[in-house]
C-alpha positions as CSV (number, residue, x, y, z in Angstrom):
1,X,94.7,-15.2,55.0
2,X,96.3,-18.4,56.6
3,X,100.0,-16.9,56.1
4,X,98.7,-14.0,57.9
5,X,97.2,-15.7,60.8
6,X,100.8,-17.4,60.7
7,X,102.9,-14.6,60.8
8,X,100.5,-12.8,63.6
9,X,100.6,-16.2,65.6
10,X,104.2,-15.6,66.7
11,X,103.6,-13.0,68.4
12,X,103.1,-15.0,72.1
13,X,105.9,-17.6,71.6
14,X,108.8,-14.8,70.9
15,X,107.8,-12.7,73.5
16,X,108.2,-15.3,75.9
17,X,112.1,-15.2,75.1
18,X,112.8,-11.4,75.6
19,X,115.2,-11.2,78.4
20,X,114.2,-8.1,80.5
21,X,112.0,-6.0,77.7
22,X,108.5,-5.9,79.8
23,X,104.8,-4.6,79.4
24,X,104.3,-1.1,77.5
25,X,108.2,-1.2,76.4
26,X,107.7,-4.9,74.7
27,X,104.5,-2.5,73.0
28,X,106.3,0.6,71.6
29,X,109.3,-1.1,70.2
30,X,107.5,-3.6,68.9
31,X,104.7,-0.6,67.4
32,X,108.0,1.8,66.6
33,X,109.7,-0.9,64.7
34,X,106.2,-1.6,63.0
35,X,106.0,1.9,61.7
36,X,109.8,2.0,60.6
37,X,108.9,-0.4,58.5
38,X,105.7,0.4,57.3
39,X,107.1,4.0,56.8
40,X,109.9,2.1,54.3
41,X,107.5,0.3,52.3
42,X,104.8,3.0,51.9
43,X,107.2,5.6,51.0
44,X,108.9,2.8,47.9
45,X,104.4,2.2,47.3
46,X,103.5,6.0,47.2
47,X,106.6,7.8,47.4
48,X,107.2,11.7,48.9
49,X,102.9,12.0,48.7
50,X,102.2,9.8,51.6
51,X,102.6,12.3,54.2
52,X,100.8,15.1,52.6
53,X,98.0,11.7,52.2
54,X,98.2,11.0,55.6
55,X,97.7,14.8,56.4
56,X,94.4,15.3,54.2
57,X,93.1,11.7,55.0
58,X,89.2,11.8,55.8
59,X,87.7,10.4,58.7
60,X,87.6,7.0,57.9
61,X,91.4,6.6,57.1
62,X,91.9,8.1,61.1
63,X,89.3,6.1,63.0
64,X,91.0,2.6,61.1
65,X,94.2,3.8,62.8
66,X,93.1,4.3,66.1
67,X,91.4,0.5,65.6
68,X,94.5,-0.4,64.9
69,X,96.3,1.5,67.6
70,X,94.3,-0.7,70.3
71,X,94.6,-3.7,68.4
72,X,98.1,-3.5,68.4
73,X,98.4,-1.7,72.5
74,X,95.9,-4.2,74.2
75,X,97.2,-7.2,72.6
76,X,101.1,-7.1,73.6
77,X,100.1,-5.6,77.4
78,X,97.7,-8.9,77.5
79,X,99.9,-10.8,76.5
80,X,102.5,-9.9,79.5
81,X,99.5,-9.9,82.2
82,X,98.7,-13.8,80.7
83,X,99.3,-16.4,79.1
84,X,99.4,-17.0,75.1
85,X,96.5,-18.5,75.4
86,X,93.9,-16.9,77.4
87,X,95.1,-13.9,75.1
88,X,93.7,-16.0,71.5
89,X,91.1,-17.4,73.4
90,X,89.6,-14.2,74.5
91,X,89.9,-12.4,71.1
92,X,88.1,-15.1,68.9
93,X,85.2,-13.3,69.6
94,X,86.3,-11.4,67.0
95,X,83.9,-13.4,64.2
96,X,80.8,-13.0,65.9
97,X,81.5,-9.2,66.6
98,X,82.9,-8.6,63.4
99,X,79.7,-10.3,61.3
100,X,77.3,-8.5,63.8
101,X,78.6,-5.4,63.1
102,X,78.4,-6.3,59.0
103,X,74.6,-7.4,59.1
104,X,73.8,-4.3,61.3
105,X,75.9,-1.3,59.5
106,X,76.3,-2.9,56.4
107,X,73.2,-4.6,55.3
108,X,75.3,-7.8,54.8
109,X,73.5,-11.1,54.1
110,X,75.5,-14.1,55.2
111,X,75.7,-17.2,54.4
112,X,74.1,-19.8,56.6
113,X,77.7,-21.8,56.4
114,X,79.5,-18.6,58.0
115,X,76.6,-18.3,60.8
116,X,77.0,-22.1,61.4
117,X,80.7,-22.0,61.5
118,X,80.4,-19.0,63.8
119,X,78.8,-21.2,66.3
120,X,80.9,-24.0,66.3
121,X,83.7,-21.9,66.8
122,X,81.6,-19.5,69.5
123,X,81.2,-23.0,71.7
124,X,84.4,-23.9,71.6
125,X,86.2,-20.6,72.2
126,X,83.4,-20.3,75.5
127,X,84.4,-24.5,76.6
128,X,88.4,-22.9,76.5
129,X,87.1,-19.4,78.4
130,X,85.5,-21.2,80.9
131,X,87.5,-23.2,82.1
132,X,90.9,-21.2,81.6
133,X,89.0,-18.1,83.8
134,X,88.2,-21.0,87.0
135,X,92.1,-21.2,87.5
136,X,93.0,-17.5,86.7
137,X,94.3,-15.4,89.3
138,X,93.7,-11.6,89.3
139,X,96.5,-10.2,86.9
140,X,96.1,-13.0,84.2
141,X,91.6,-11.9,84.6
142,X,93.2,-8.1,84.0
143,X,94.9,-9.6,81.2
144,X,91.8,-11.2,79.9
145,X,90.2,-8.0,80.4
146,X,92.4,-5.8,78.4
147,X,92.3,-8.3,75.6
148,X,88.6,-8.1,74.5
149,X,89.9,-4.6,73.7
150,X,91.3,-6.5,70.7
151,X,88.2,-7.7,69.1
152,X,86.2,-5.0,69.5
153,X,88.8,-2.8,67.8
154,X,89.5,-5.2,65.1
155,X,85.4,-5.8,64.4
156,X,85.4,-2.1,63.8
157,X,88.3,-2.0,61.9
158,X,87.2,-4.8,59.7
159,X,84.0,-3.3,58.9
160,X,85.1,0.2,58.5
161,X,87.7,-1.1,55.6
162,X,85.3,-3.4,54.3
163,X,82.8,0.5,53.6
164,X,85.9,2.0,52.3
165,X,85.8,-0.8,49.3
166,X,82.2,-0.5,48.9
167,X,81.2,2.9,49.6
168,X,81.3,5.6,47.1
169,X,84.7,7.2,47.8
170,X,87.4,5.2,46.1
171,X,91.1,3.6,47.3
172,X,92.9,7.0,46.5
173,X,90.7,9.1,48.9
174,X,90.4,6.3,51.6
175,X,93.5,4.7,51.6
176,X,93.2,2.6,54.2
177,X,97.0,1.6,53.9
178,X,98.1,4.4,55.7
179,X,96.0,3.4,58.0
180,X,98.0,0.9,59.3
181,X,100.6,3.5,60.0
182,X,98.6,5.5,61.6
183,X,98.1,3.3,63.8
184,X,101.9,2.3,65.0
185,X,102.6,5.4,65.5
186,X,99.7,6.4,67.7
187,X,100.5,2.9,69.8
188,X,104.5,3.7,69.6
189,X,103.4,7.3,70.9
190,X,101.2,6.9,73.4
191,X,103.3,3.7,75.0
192,X,106.7,5.6,75.0
193,X,106.2,7.4,78.3
194,X,105.2,4.3,80.2
195,X,108.0,2.2,79.2
196,X,110.7,4.4,80.4
197,X,112.8,3.2,81.6
198,X,114.2,1.1,78.5
199,X,115.7,-2.2,79.9
200,X,115.6,-3.8,76.2
201,X,118.9,-5.7,76.0
202,X,120.3,-6.0,72.7
203,X,118.4,-9.6,72.0
204,X,115.2,-8.5,72.9
205,X,115.5,-5.2,70.6
206,X,116.6,-8.1,67.9
207,X,113.4,-10.3,68.5
208,X,110.4,-7.0,69.3
209,X,112.3,-5.8,65.4
210,X,110.8,-8.9,64.4
211,X,107.7,-8.5,65.6
212,X,107.3,-5.5,64.6
213,X,108.2,-5.9,60.7
214,X,107.4,-9.9,60.1
215,X,104.4,-10.1,63.1
216,X,103.2,-6.8,62.4
217,X,103.9,-5.1,59.3
218,X,103.7,-7.7,56.6
219,X,100.6,-9.0,57.6
220,X,99.0,-6.3,58.2
221,X,99.7,-4.9,54.9
222,X,98.5,-7.8,53.4
223,X,95.1,-8.0,55.1
224,X,94.4,-4.7,54.1
225,X,94.7,-5.8,50.8
226,X,92.9,-9.0,51.4
227,X,89.8,-7.0,52.0
228,X,89.5,-6.6,48.8
229,X,88.4,-9.7,47.8
230,X,87.4,-11.1,51.5
231,X,84.1,-10.1,53.2
232,X,85.0,-8.4,56.6
233,X,83.1,-12.0,59.1
234,X,85.5,-14.1,56.5
235,X,88.6,-12.1,57.7
236,X,87.7,-12.7,61.2
237,X,86.6,-16.3,60.6
238,X,90.0,-17.3,59.3
239,X,92.0,-15.1,61.5
240,X,90.5,-17.9,64.4
241,X,93.5,-19.7,63.2
242,X,95.8,-17.8,65.1
243,X,94.2,-19.4,67.8
244,X,95.8,-22.5,67.3
245,X,98.9,-21.8,66.0
246,X,99.7,-19.2,68.4
247,X,98.5,-21.8,71.1
248,X,100.8,-24.4,69.2
249,X,104.0,-22.2,69.4
250,X,104.0,-20.8,72.5
251,X,103.4,-24.9,73.6
252,X,106.7,-26.4,71.4
253,X,108.2,-23.1,71.7
254,X,107.9,-22.0,75.2
255,X,107.0,-24.9,77.3
256,X,103.5,-23.0,77.8
257,X,101.5,-26.2,77.8
258,X,97.8,-25.3,77.0
259,X,94.7,-27.2,78.9
260,X,93.1,-29.7,77.9
261,X,89.9,-27.6,77.8
262,X,91.4,-25.0,75.0
263,X,93.1,-28.3,73.4
264,X,89.5,-29.8,73.0
265,X,88.5,-26.4,72.0
266,X,90.7,-25.0,69.6
267,X,90.0,-28.5,67.6
268,X,86.5,-27.1,67.3
269,X,87.5,-24.1,66.1
270,X,89.5,-26.0,63.4
271,X,86.8,-27.8,62.4
272,X,84.4,-25.0,61.8
273,X,86.7,-23.3,59.5
274,X,88.0,-26.7,57.4
275,X,83.4,-27.1,57.6
276,X,83.0,-23.9,56.4
277,X,85.4,-23.6,54.1
278,X,84.3,-27.2,52.4
279,X,81.2,-26.3,52.4
280,X,81.9,-23.1,50.3
281,X,83.6,-25.5,47.9
282,X,80.7,-27.9,47.3
283,X,78.9,-25.4,47.0
284,X,81.1,-23.9,44.0
285,X,80.7,-20.2,45.7
286,X,83.7,-18.2,46.1
287,X,84.7,-18.9,50.0
288,X,85.3,-15.0,50.8
289,X,82.4,-13.7,49.1
290,X,79.8,-14.5,52.2
291,X,77.9,-11.8,51.7
C-alpha cells in the first residue's frame, strides 16, 4: 500500500511540467492511457472473456466503475485549478468517510487505534485546510470543491470493494478489477468532448502516458488486490501518505512550496500513521485487520 501511495503521489509534480495540455484534456489523455494499459493487462490476465464478463457484470462492479471515474476525473480537474497541497489536503477526509461508511454499511468494528489515528490525522488536515482556505482565490476554492468529490467517491468505492470480498458473491461474480477499467473508459468518454481542441505536445503526451500507466493503472490494480487483506479504513488511512509525498514531490520537483501550516499538518498525519501501525505491531495484531 505504501508503494501504491508512492505511485499515486507523482500526479501533481508531473502535471506541473506539461507544456500546453490543460484541464479536461489532461484528464482525457491520462484516463485514455490508463484505459489502454488496463485493457492490455486484463486481456492478458482474463483472455477474451474479459469483455463478456464486463457486459454481464453485476451492479457493484459498475457502481465501483462509476466511483473510479469520479476519482480519476475530479482529481485531475482539481489539480489544474488549485495547488497540489490544497487538493491532497482536501482528499484527506477520505479515511473518516470510509470508516463511517464501513461502520454503518458493513457493521465493521474498528479498533481504537484506527479511530485515534483518524482523529489525529483529522486535526492535522483541519489545521492545513483552515490556513490554506484563508489565502485561496475563487479558482482555488473551486478546485477544493471539485477535489471533495474524490474522497466521497473513494469512501464508497472502498466500501463496495470490501462488500464484494466479504459478501455472499465470489470474486468470479464480482470482478472488481474490471471496475477499474470501466472507470477509466467512463472518465475518458465523459471528458473527450470537453478536451477539444487538443493542444497537447508530444512531450505532454509522453508524460500523460506515464501517468496513465504508472500513476493509475498499476497502483489501482494493486489496491484492488489489497482489499482482500486490508480493511477499507486501513487502506484509506495508509492512503494519507499520498498527501505528504505528493506535496513533497511538488515542492522539490516543481517549486510549489507548501505553507508552514501544510508542513505542520502533514507531520501530524505521518505521526498518526506511524503510531497506528506501531500500536498494531506491539499488540501482535495484523495491521490490516482492523475489523
